C-alpha positions as CSV (number, residue, x, y, z in Angstrom):
1,M,48.4,5.0,11.9
2,K,47.1,6.8,9.2
3,K,47.3,9.2,10.0
4,R,48.7,13.0,8.6
5,Q,49.4,15.5,10.6
6,L,50.0,19.3,11.7
7,I,52.8,21.3,9.5
8,R,53.8,24.0,11.4
9,L,55.5,26.8,9.8
10,A,58.9,27.2,10.0
11,A,60.2,30.3,12.9
12,A,62.8,33.1,11.3
13,T,65.4,31.8,13.4
14,A,64.7,27.8,11.8
15,L,64.9,29.2,8.4
16,S,68.0,30.8,9.0
17,A,69.5,27.9,10.1
18,L,68.6,26.2,6.6
19,S,72.6,26.9,5.4
20,L,73.6,25.1,9.5
21,G,71.0,22.3,8.6
22,T,72.4,21.9,4.8
23,S,76.0,21.6,6.4
24,I,75.2,18.8,9.1
25,A,73.8,16.8,6.3
26,E,76.6,16.6,4.3
27,A,78.2,14.9,7.2
28,A,79.6,11.4,6.9
29,G,77.3,8.8,8.5
30,V,74.3,11.7,8.8
31,L,71.0,10.1,6.7
32,T,68.8,12.8,5.6
33,I,65.6,11.7,4.8
34,G,62.7,13.9,3.1
35,R,59.1,13.5,4.2
36,R,56.2,15.3,3.6
37,E,54.8,16.7,7.2
38,D,57.2,18.3,10.3
39,S,56.7,16.8,13.1
40,S,53.9,17.4,16.2
41,T,55.5,16.1,19.1
42,F,57.2,13.7,20.6
43,D,55.2,13.1,23.5
44,P,54.5,9.5,23.0
45,I,50.6,9.9,24.6
46,M,49.4,13.1,22.6
47,T,49.5,11.7,19.1
48,A,48.2,8.9,17.0
49,Q,50.2,10.6,13.7
50,N,52.9,8.2,11.3
51,I,54.9,11.2,10.8
52,D,55.4,10.9,14.9
53,F,55.6,7.9,15.7
54,W,57.6,6.8,13.0
55,V,60.4,9.7,13.8
56,F,60.2,8.9,18.1
57,A,60.2,4.8,17.8
58,N,64.2,5.5,17.2
59,V,64.3,7.6,19.4
60,Y,62.2,5.6,22.6
61,D,62.5,2.0,22.9
62,V,59.4,0.0,24.3
63,L,58.6,-2.7,26.7
64,V,58.0,-5.3,24.0
65,R,58.8,-4.9,20.2
66,V,57.3,-5.8,17.0
67,D,60.1,-7.7,14.9
68,K,61.9,-6.8,11.5
69,T,59.2,-9.4,10.2
70,G,55.9,-7.2,11.5
71,T,54.5,-10.2,12.3
72,K,55.8,-11.6,16.1
73,L,57.3,-9.9,19.1
74,E,60.5,-9.6,20.8
75,P,62.2,-8.6,23.7
76,G,63.1,-4.7,24.0
77,L,63.8,-2.7,27.4
78,A,61.6,-6.2,29.0
79,E,64.2,-9.0,28.5
80,S,61.8,-11.4,30.0
81,W,58.2,-11.6,30.8
82,T,55.7,-14.6,32.4
83,V,51.7,-14.6,32.0
84,S,49.9,-16.0,35.2
85,D,47.5,-19.2,34.2
86,D,44.5,-16.8,34.5
87,G,45.8,-14.4,32.3
88,L,45.4,-11.3,34.7
89,T,49.7,-10.8,35.8
90,Y,51.9,-9.9,33.8
91,T,55.4,-9.3,35.1
92,F,58.4,-8.2,33.5
93,T,61.9,-8.2,34.4
94,M,63.6,-5.3,32.6
95,R,67.2,-5.1,31.3
96,D,70.0,-3.7,32.1
97,A,69.6,0.1,30.1
98,K,70.4,3.6,30.2
99,F,68.5,7.2,28.9
100,S,70.1,9.4,27.1
101,D,71.2,11.3,30.3
102,G,72.8,8.5,32.0
103,S,70.1,7.5,34.3
104,P,69.0,3.3,34.6
105,I,65.6,2.7,33.1
106,T,64.3,1.0,36.0
107,A,60.5,-1.0,36.4
108,E,59.4,3.0,37.9
109,D,59.8,4.4,34.6
110,A,58.4,1.6,32.7
111,A,54.8,2.2,35.4
112,F,55.3,5.9,35.1
113,S,54.8,5.2,31.3
114,L,52.0,3.2,31.2
115,T,49.8,5.2,34.0
116,R,50.5,8.0,32.0
117,I,48.8,6.3,28.9
118,R,46.1,4.9,30.8
119,D,45.1,8.0,32.9
120,D,46.1,11.8,31.4
121,E,43.7,13.4,29.9
122,G,45.0,14.5,27.0
123,S,46.0,10.7,26.0
124,L,44.8,9.3,22.7
125,W,45.2,5.8,23.5
126,S,43.5,5.7,27.3
127,D,40.7,3.2,26.2
128,S,43.6,0.6,25.2
129,Y,45.3,0.4,28.2
130,K,42.3,1.3,31.0
131,V,42.3,-2.6,31.3
132,I,45.6,-2.0,33.9
133,S,44.1,-2.1,37.4
134,N,47.2,-1.9,39.1
135,M,51.1,-1.6,38.8
136,E,53.7,-2.5,41.4
137,T,57.4,-2.2,41.5
138,P,58.8,-4.7,44.3
139,D,62.6,-3.8,42.6
140,P,64.3,-1.7,40.1
141,K,64.0,-4.6,37.7
142,T,60.8,-5.9,38.5
143,L,57.5,-4.6,36.9
144,V,54.1,-6.4,37.6
145,L,51.2,-5.1,35.6
146,T,47.8,-6.7,36.9
147,L,44.7,-6.6,35.2
148,S,40.8,-6.4,35.3
149,E,40.1,-8.8,33.2
150,A,42.0,-11.3,30.8
151,S,42.8,-9.2,27.4
152,A,44.1,-10.9,23.6
153,P,45.2,-7.5,22.4
154,F,47.4,-6.3,25.8
155,L,51.0,-7.7,25.2
156,S,50.4,-6.5,21.7
157,S,49.9,-3.1,23.1
158,L,52.9,-2.6,24.9
159,A,54.8,-2.4,21.5
160,M,52.8,0.3,20.7
161,P,54.5,3.6,20.2
162,G,52.8,5.5,22.1
163,A,53.3,3.3,24.9
164,S,57.2,4.0,24.5
165,I,59.0,4.1,28.3
166,I,60.0,7.6,29.1
167,S,62.0,9.3,32.0
168,K,59.8,9.6,34.8
169,A,62.6,12.4,36.6
170,G,62.9,13.9,33.5
171,M,59.0,14.0,32.8
172,E,58.9,15.7,36.4
173,S,61.7,18.0,36.0
174,M,61.4,19.3,32.5
175,G,57.6,19.4,32.5
176,P,55.3,17.6,29.1
177,E,55.7,20.8,26.6
178,A,59.5,21.1,27.6
179,Y,60.4,16.9,26.9
180,A,57.9,17.1,24.2
181,E,60.1,19.4,22.7
182,K,63.3,17.6,23.8
183,P,63.0,14.2,25.5
184,V,65.0,12.4,27.4
185,A,65.6,8.7,25.4
186,S,65.4,5.2,25.9
187,G,66.2,4.3,21.8
188,A,68.9,4.6,19.3
189,F,68.8,8.2,18.8
190,V,68.7,11.5,20.5
191,V,66.5,14.8,19.6
192,D,69.4,17.0,19.2
193,D,67.6,19.5,17.5
194,W,63.8,20.7,15.9
195,L,64.1,23.2,13.6
196,R,60.2,23.5,13.3
197,G,59.1,23.1,9.9
198,D,62.0,22.4,8.1
199,R,63.7,19.1,10.2
200,V,63.9,16.9,13.4
201,I,67.8,16.2,14.1
202,L,68.9,13.3,15.6
203,A,72.3,12.2,16.9
204,R,73.9,9.0,18.3
205,N,72.5,7.6,21.6
206,P,75.6,6.0,22.7
207,E,73.7,5.3,26.2
208,F,71.5,3.2,24.3
209,W,71.4,-0.2,25.4
210,E,71.9,-1.5,21.6
211,A,74.6,1.1,21.0
212,D,77.2,-1.3,19.1
213,R,74.4,-2.2,16.6
214,V,73.8,1.5,15.4
215,S,76.6,2.8,12.6
216,L,74.8,6.2,12.0
217,D,76.1,9.3,13.5
218,G,72.8,10.8,13.4
219,V,69.4,11.3,10.8
220,E,67.8,14.2,9.5
221,W,63.9,14.0,9.1
222,I,63.6,16.9,6.7
223,S,59.9,18.1,5.3
224,I,59.5,19.0,2.1
225,P,55.3,18.7,1.4
226,D,55.7,19.0,-2.1
227,D,55.9,15.3,-4.0
228,N,57.6,16.6,-7.0
229,T,60.4,18.6,-5.0
230,R,61.6,15.6,-2.7
231,M,61.6,13.3,-5.6
232,L,64.3,16.0,-7.3
233,K,66.2,16.3,-4.3
234,I,66.6,12.2,-4.2
235,E,67.5,12.3,-7.7
236,A,70.4,15.3,-7.5
237,G,71.5,13.8,-4.6
238,E,70.3,16.4,-1.9
239,L,68.6,13.7,0.3
240,D,70.0,10.2,1.1
241,A,66.4,8.7,1.1
242,A,62.7,9.8,0.5
243,I,59.5,7.9,1.6
244,F,56.0,8.5,0.0
245,V,57.1,8.0,-3.8
246,P,54.4,9.0,-5.9
247,F,53.2,6.0,-7.7
248,S,53.6,7.5,-10.9
249,R,57.5,8.1,-10.7
250,I,58.2,4.4,-9.2
251,E,59.2,3.2,-12.1
252,Q,61.0,5.8,-13.8
253,L,63.1,5.7,-10.4
254,K,63.9,2.0,-10.8
255,Q,65.9,2.9,-13.8
256,N,67.9,5.4,-11.9
257,P,70.7,2.9,-11.1
258,D,71.7,5.3,-8.8
259,L,68.8,5.0,-6.6
260,K,66.9,2.0,-5.0
261,V,63.5,1.7,-4.7
262,E,61.7,-0.3,-2.0
263,L,57.8,-1.2,-2.0
264,D,57.9,-2.9,1.8
265,P,55.2,-5.4,2.6
266,S,52.8,-2.8,4.7
267,T,49.2,-3.1,6.9
268,R,48.3,0.4,5.0
269,E,44.8,1.4,4.0
270,D,43.8,4.4,2.3
271,H,40.4,5.6,2.8
272,L,37.2,8.6,2.2
273,L,36.6,10.0,5.3
274,I,33.4,10.7,6.1
275,N,32.0,13.6,8.5
276,H,28.6,11.9,9.9
277,E,28.1,14.9,11.6
278,S,27.1,16.6,8.3
279,P,23.0,17.1,7.9
280,E,22.5,14.4,4.5
281,L,25.8,12.5,5.5
282,A,24.2,11.7,8.9
283,K,21.8,9.0,6.8
284,K,23.4,5.9,6.1
285,E,21.7,5.6,2.9
286,V,23.4,8.2,1.6
287,R,27.0,7.3,2.4
288,Q,26.0,3.7,1.1
289,A,25.4,5.4,-2.0
290,L,28.5,7.6,-2.1
291,D,30.0,4.0,-1.9
292,F,27.9,2.7,-4.5
293,A,29.2,5.9,-6.5
294,I,32.8,5.3,-6.8
295,D,34.9,3.3,-8.9
296,K,37.9,1.7,-6.9
297,K,39.0,0.0,-9.3
298,A,39.6,3.2,-11.3
299,V,41.2,4.6,-8.2
300,V,43.7,1.6,-8.1
301,D,44.1,1.4,-11.8
302,A,44.6,5.5,-12.9
303,V,46.0,6.5,-9.5
304,T,48.5,3.7,-8.2
305,F,49.5,2.5,-11.5
306,G,47.8,-1.1,-10.7
307,I,50.3,-1.4,-7.6
308,G,47.5,-1.2,-5.1
309,E,44.2,-3.7,-4.2
310,I,40.9,-2.7,-3.8
311,A,40.2,-2.5,0.1
312,Y,37.2,-3.4,1.2
313,S,37.3,-3.8,5.5
314,F,39.3,-1.6,7.6
315,I,41.6,-4.8,8.9
316,P,44.0,-5.2,6.4
317,K,44.4,-7.7,4.0
318,G,47.4,-9.8,5.3
319,A,46.4,-8.7,9.1
320,L,44.9,-10.7,12.0
321,Y,40.9,-11.9,11.6
322,H,40.8,-9.9,8.0
323,Y,37.6,-10.6,6.7
324,A,38.4,-11.6,3.3
325,D,34.6,-12.4,2.3
326,N,33.3,-8.9,3.4
327,L,30.9,-6.6,1.4
328,K,32.1,-5.2,-2.1
329,R,29.8,-2.8,-3.6
330,P,30.1,-2.6,-7.1
331,Y,30.4,0.7,-8.8
332,D,27.1,1.8,-10.0
333,P,26.3,5.8,-10.3
334,E,23.1,4.7,-11.8
335,K,22.1,3.0,-8.3
336,A,23.7,5.7,-6.0
337,K,21.4,8.6,-7.9
338,Q,18.3,6.5,-7.3
339,M,19.3,6.0,-3.5
340,L,20.1,9.6,-3.2
341,A,16.9,10.4,-4.6
342,D,15.3,8.0,-2.3
343,A,17.0,9.7,0.7
344,G,16.0,13.1,0.0
345,A,19.4,14.1,-0.6
346,E,19.2,14.9,-4.5
347,G,21.4,17.8,-5.9
348,L,24.0,16.5,-2.4
349,T,26.7,19.0,-2.2
350,L,29.6,18.0,-0.4
351,D,33.2,19.7,0.4
352,Y,36.2,17.3,0.0
353,L,39.6,18.4,1.8
354,V,42.9,18.3,-0.1
355,N,45.9,18.1,1.0
356,A,47.6,20.4,-1.3
357,G,51.1,19.2,-3.1
358,D,50.3,15.4,-2.3
359,E,50.2,14.2,-5.9
360,V,48.2,11.2,-5.1
361,D,45.7,13.3,-3.0
362,E,45.4,15.0,-5.8
363,Q,44.3,12.6,-8.5
364,I,41.9,10.5,-6.3
365,A,40.3,13.7,-5.8
366,I,40.0,14.9,-9.1
367,L,38.6,11.7,-10.0
368,L,36.1,11.2,-7.3
369,Q,35.0,14.3,-8.2
370,Q,34.5,13.2,-11.8
371,Q,32.9,9.6,-10.2
372,L,30.2,11.2,-8.0
373,A,29.4,13.9,-10.5
374,Q,27.9,11.1,-12.1
375,A,25.7,10.1,-9.2
376,G,24.5,13.9,-9.5
377,I,26.7,15.0,-6.4
378,T,28.4,18.1,-6.7
379,V,32.0,18.4,-4.9
380,N,33.6,21.3,-3.9
381,L,38.2,20.4,-3.8
382,I,39.3,22.4,-1.0
383,K,43.0,22.3,-1.2
384,M,44.9,23.6,1.6
385,D,48.5,23.3,2.9
386,P,48.8,19.7,4.8
387,S,49.7,22.7,7.8
388,Q,45.8,23.2,8.1
389,T,44.2,20.3,7.2
390,W,44.3,18.2,10.3
391,D,42.9,20.8,12.4
392,M,40.2,21.1,9.8
393,L,39.1,17.3,10.5
394,V,39.5,17.3,13.6
395,A,37.2,20.7,13.8
396,G,34.4,18.6,11.6
397,D,35.1,21.3,9.2
398,Y,35.0,19.0,6.1
399,D,32.3,16.5,4.7
400,L,35.0,14.6,2.5
401,S,38.4,13.6,2.8
402,V,40.9,11.3,1.9
403,M,43.4,9.6,4.8
404,Y,45.2,6.3,5.8
405,W,46.1,4.1,8.2
406,T,48.7,1.8,9.1
407,N,48.5,-0.7,12.1
408,D,50.7,-0.1,14.5
409,I,50.2,-3.4,16.8
410,L,49.5,-7.1,15.5
411,D,46.1,-7.3,17.2
412,P,43.3,-5.5,15.2
413,D,42.1,-3.8,18.6
414,Q,43.8,-0.5,18.4
415,K,42.8,0.5,14.9
416,T,39.3,-1.0,15.9
417,T,38.8,0.7,18.8
418,F,40.3,4.1,17.3
419,V,38.0,3.9,14.2
420,L,35.1,2.4,15.7
421,G,35.2,1.7,19.2
422,H,33.6,5.8,20.4
423,D,37.7,6.9,21.1
424,T,38.6,10.1,22.1
425,N,39.6,11.2,18.3
426,M,36.0,10.8,17.3
427,N,36.5,7.5,15.4
428,Y,39.6,8.9,13.7
429,M,37.6,12.6,12.9
430,T,34.0,10.5,11.5
431,R,32.3,11.0,14.1
432,Y,30.6,7.9,13.2
433,S,28.6,6.7,16.4
434,N,27.0,3.3,16.9
435,D,26.6,1.7,20.5
436,T,26.3,-1.8,19.7
437,V,30.0,-1.5,17.7
438,K,31.2,0.1,21.0
439,Q,30.3,-2.8,22.9
440,L,31.0,-5.4,20.4
441,V,34.6,-3.6,20.5
442,A,34.9,-3.7,24.1
443,D,34.1,-7.4,24.4
444,A,36.3,-8.4,21.4
445,R,39.1,-7.1,23.6
446,V,39.2,-9.2,26.2
447,E,37.4,-12.4,24.6
448,M,40.6,-14.9,25.0
449,D,39.0,-17.6,22.9
450,S,40.5,-17.2,19.1
451,A,37.6,-18.9,17.0
452,K,35.0,-16.6,19.3
453,R,37.4,-13.8,18.6
454,E,37.4,-13.6,14.8
455,D,33.8,-14.0,14.8
456,M,33.5,-11.0,16.5
457,Y,35.9,-8.8,13.9
458,V,34.1,-10.7,11.0
459,E,30.9,-9.1,12.7
460,L,32.5,-6.0,13.2
461,Q,33.7,-5.8,9.3
462,K,30.2,-6.5,8.0
463,I,28.8,-3.9,10.4
464,A,31.3,-0.9,10.0
465,K,30.9,-2.0,5.8
466,D,27.1,-1.7,6.0
467,D,27.4,1.4,8.1
468,V,29.8,3.0,5.9
469,N,31.7,4.3,8.7
470,W,33.9,5.3,5.8
471,I,34.6,4.2,2.3
472,D,37.7,1.8,2.0
473,L,39.4,2.5,-1.0
474,Y,42.7,0.7,-2.0
475,Y,45.4,-1.5,0.2
476,S,49.3,-0.6,-0.6
477,P,53.1,-1.3,0.3
478,Y,55.1,1.7,1.7
479,R,57.2,3.5,-1.4
480,N,60.2,4.7,-0.1
481,V,63.4,5.1,-2.3
482,S,67.2,5.8,-1.2
483,R,70.7,6.2,-2.3
484,S,72.2,3.1,-3.7
485,N,74.9,3.8,-1.3
486,I,72.3,3.4,1.5
487,D,72.4,-0.3,3.1
488,G,69.3,-1.3,5.4
489,F,66.6,1.4,4.7
490,Y,63.6,-0.8,5.6
491,Q,60.1,-0.3,6.6
492,N,58.8,-3.4,8.3
493,P,54.3,-3.8,7.7
494,L,54.0,-1.8,11.0
495,G,55.4,1.1,9.3
496,R,58.6,1.2,12.0
497,F,62.0,2.2,10.0
498,F,65.0,0.1,11.8
499,L,67.5,3.0,11.8
500,E,69.5,0.9,14.7
501,D,70.6,-1.3,11.3
502,T,70.3,1.8,8.4
503,V,74.1,2.2,7.0
504,K,75.4,5.2,5.2
505,N,78.4,3.6,2.9
């Protein structure tokens, strides 16, 4: 998921607790991780943000997990399952496991969690779970799900962090707002405290069914929006690890014997969001002109220092059904200028929303501003604190903005639904709308013939490129750094950190 999110301003009480947080951070066995944004919620169904998913993937467990390689499924809270011959009935056997409050994790909790993600009006993921027509729990260890029609991505969708298993009793007694602040955990860690705008403090969950696997006493996710500050703190030993290493700092950090830079394979794709509700940008020819006016190779060379790779499809390279022969519009500012004139969009002026303090975002913004100027487009850079940009995107108060996405499940259905299928998040804030595409997304979800399904996803990639739902920029690895005494600080291609296996020596 891609995904940036709202950073809330720290309350005065949180700021006053900073010295306490620092002393906690210095404790043996507590891993401190610097990141840009603060979390927004611990309610799994209410977020589409990596910065939430990446934290609560170690607070919650799921029925079915994605393995460390990010290529196959493995048992989670469901120790086994069977699928009927017609592909409509899934029967799961729950393992012996407990929530952090000591209560058993039952089939009823799993059914409750899936009902919320399917039916709750606040769920951002309901489309992918509407296929569940019935849920039965004949006993505490058995969950039977009946689908309205066979669904190719269904099993993969159960591994998505939004489908995390929560406590029915805990949610009903605490209420959604309180649970979203300090949930009952089903994973390796519990939320010990959340100092808004500063840090999320996790503690080891002794009730976790794999508790013996966890060596850390706790984890602190510390919000440090400015890239330079975050890198200075990891170099000074004030952090154990940091994510989102600027491309410009990778080689320098690699030379430091006290640090380990990890470039883990990812499903990350950076792209330029386009607000289709902006009057001129509603015209396909104008969006196509923008694509011609952007030199993606220059972005890769100047911004990613050659580490990235030019993107040409919303399905990332290496992912299921990626179409390697998708259209790649060449850099041609003169053609772009002519297309704008033909579309009656000469002298186009656009507002480009930029996350202040994000080195890569700011570099891309300046570069694209210069490139688009060559096609006669004036770009106003609107630099905003990340605490405001997400709300502005949701409100449609922008024309252009760079964002990124990482896949959360193995199947392309999740991302395709979210960015093309008229989802509840306005097709990832682009307001893109194509009824033919919407139907094809729905049809691809239930096509069980792999060859036919691949053809459908190839067609979706072609249409998205022709329509320019957004402008693909580049693919890149995850960029993380840790101190040399940290082992196992690893992120799989779907973004999950395996902190249950991380060791602080």
